[in-house]
Phi, psi and omega in degrees: 000139177251139176228153176259138183225134170252124187252135173243104181276166180058039177274164180290332179211162178273130184207139179240124181241125179276122180266322176207188184296337181228021184224133182227152170243128187235129175252126181230151183284327187295151174277151179280061182235131177053034176077007182296319180294319178296320178298316179294321177301312181299318179296318181294316179294316179300318178297316181297318183269003179056048175233165175288150180302331180285357175267359180244130177218151178275117181275318182214141174094029182304329180248021183238161176285332179260122186230157169241126181245145173253132177240118178263113180264164181292335182269017175115000000 
């Protein structure tokens, strides 16, 4: 499954808001330095979808605020 994510780094708290069936807005505490924000994003998304973090990968936008993530679930 592919989802679109808009990320707000350096937020006061971590929060995931569902905008539509495949679109999320995510606020994370980490700074976008040395991949820390991406790491926190992957952990938050994995937690939300109840998958392991290695089942989530950034397909597009690794250095952008707008990202496309792939989530591989156990059911296909």
